[in-house]
C-alpha positions as CSV (number, residue, x, y, z in Angstrom):
1,M,51.7,108.1,131.7
2,F,55.1,109.5,132.3
3,L,58.5,108.5,130.9
4,M,61.6,109.6,132.8
5,A,65.0,109.7,131.2
6,V,67.9,109.3,133.6
7,Q,71.2,110.3,132.0
8,R,74.7,109.9,133.3
9,W,78.1,111.1,132.1
10,P,81.5,111.8,133.4
11,M,82.2,115.4,134.4
12,S,84.9,115.6,131.7
13,A,82.1,115.1,129.1
14,S,79.9,117.9,130.4
15,E,80.8,120.5,127.8
16,Q,80.1,118.0,124.9
17,V,76.8,116.9,126.5
18,G,75.9,120.5,127.2
19,K,76.3,121.5,123.6
20,M,74.4,118.6,122.3
21,A,71.6,119.2,124.8
22,V,71.3,122.9,123.8
23,D,70.8,121.8,120.2
24,L,68.2,119.3,121.1
25,L,66.3,121.4,123.5
26,R,66.0,124.2,121.0
27,K,64.1,121.9,118.6
28,T,60.3,121.9,118.8
29,P,59.3,118.7,120.6
30,P,56.4,116.5,119.4
31,D,53.0,117.7,120.5
32,Y,52.1,114.4,122.3
33,Y,54.2,115.0,125.4
34,K,55.1,117.8,127.8
35,R,58.7,117.9,129.1
36,T,59.7,118.9,132.6
37,G,63.4,119.4,133.2
38,P,66.2,118.8,132.8
39,F,67.3,118.6,136.4
40,A,70.9,117.7,137.3
41,T,72.8,116.5,140.2
42,F,76.5,115.9,140.7
43,T,77.9,112.6,142.0
44,E,81.3,111.2,142.5
45,E,81.0,109.5,139.1
46,G,80.0,112.7,137.3
47,V,76.6,114.2,136.3
48,K,73.2,112.6,136.6
49,S,70.3,114.3,134.8
50,Y,66.6,113.8,134.9
51,L,63.9,114.7,132.4
52,L,60.2,113.9,132.9
53,Y,57.8,113.4,129.9
54,D,54.1,113.5,130.5
55,V,52.9,111.5,127.5
56,D,49.4,111.7,126.0
57,D,47.3,108.5,126.4
58,G,47.7,106.2,123.4
59,R,51.0,107.7,122.3
60,E,53.4,105.9,124.7
61,G,55.0,103.7,122.2
62,E,55.6,106.6,119.8
63,A,57.1,108.7,122.5
64,Y,59.4,105.9,123.7
65,R,60.6,105.4,120.1
66,Y,61.2,109.1,119.6
67,L,63.1,109.5,122.8
68,T,65.2,106.5,122.1
69,D,66.2,108.1,118.8
70,V,66.9,111.4,120.5
71,Y,69.1,109.9,123.2
72,A,70.9,107.7,120.6
73,T,72.6,110.9,119.4
74,Y,74.6,110.9,122.6
75,R,76.2,107.5,122.1
76,A,79.4,109.1,120.8
77,V,80.0,110.6,124.2
78,E,82.4,108.4,126.1
79,G,80.9,107.3,129.4
80,Y,77.4,108.4,128.6
81,S,74.4,106.3,129.5
82,V,70.7,106.7,129.6
83,V,67.8,104.7,131.0
84,I,64.2,105.6,130.0
85,E,61.8,104.5,132.7
86,T,58.0,104.2,132.6
87,L,56.3,105.8,135.6
88,L,52.7,105.2,136.5
89,S,50.5,107.4,138.6
90,I,48.9,105.6,141.5
91,D,45.6,105.5,139.7
92,E,47.3,103.9,136.6
93,A,49.1,101.3,138.8
94,L,46.0,100.4,140.7
95,A,44.0,100.1,137.5
96,L,46.4,97.4,136.3
97,L,45.2,95.5,139.4
98,G,41.6,96.2,138.8
99,L,41.5,98.6,141.7
100,K,40.8,102.3,142.1
101,L,40.9,104.9,144.8
């Protein structure tokens, strides 16, 4: 399963978010997921960033709690928001319906 973090912040907070991100990205992540990204795009409202986490089976809850704690460190940034979304592969989604390719 994949988790995707979608972060947003105003352009004026980019330096603050960037410094925090560098500190966090330098830390050794848990061994139960592989991170892809971050990727960023710029909108009229500011910056939108995407990070994709490929989570080991059976570790989804642990990964979600860990990421929630990580992203909570950004709460001091004015205008910052994050949504952590659960993404299923087509095989995983079909399995929920009792189907397979």
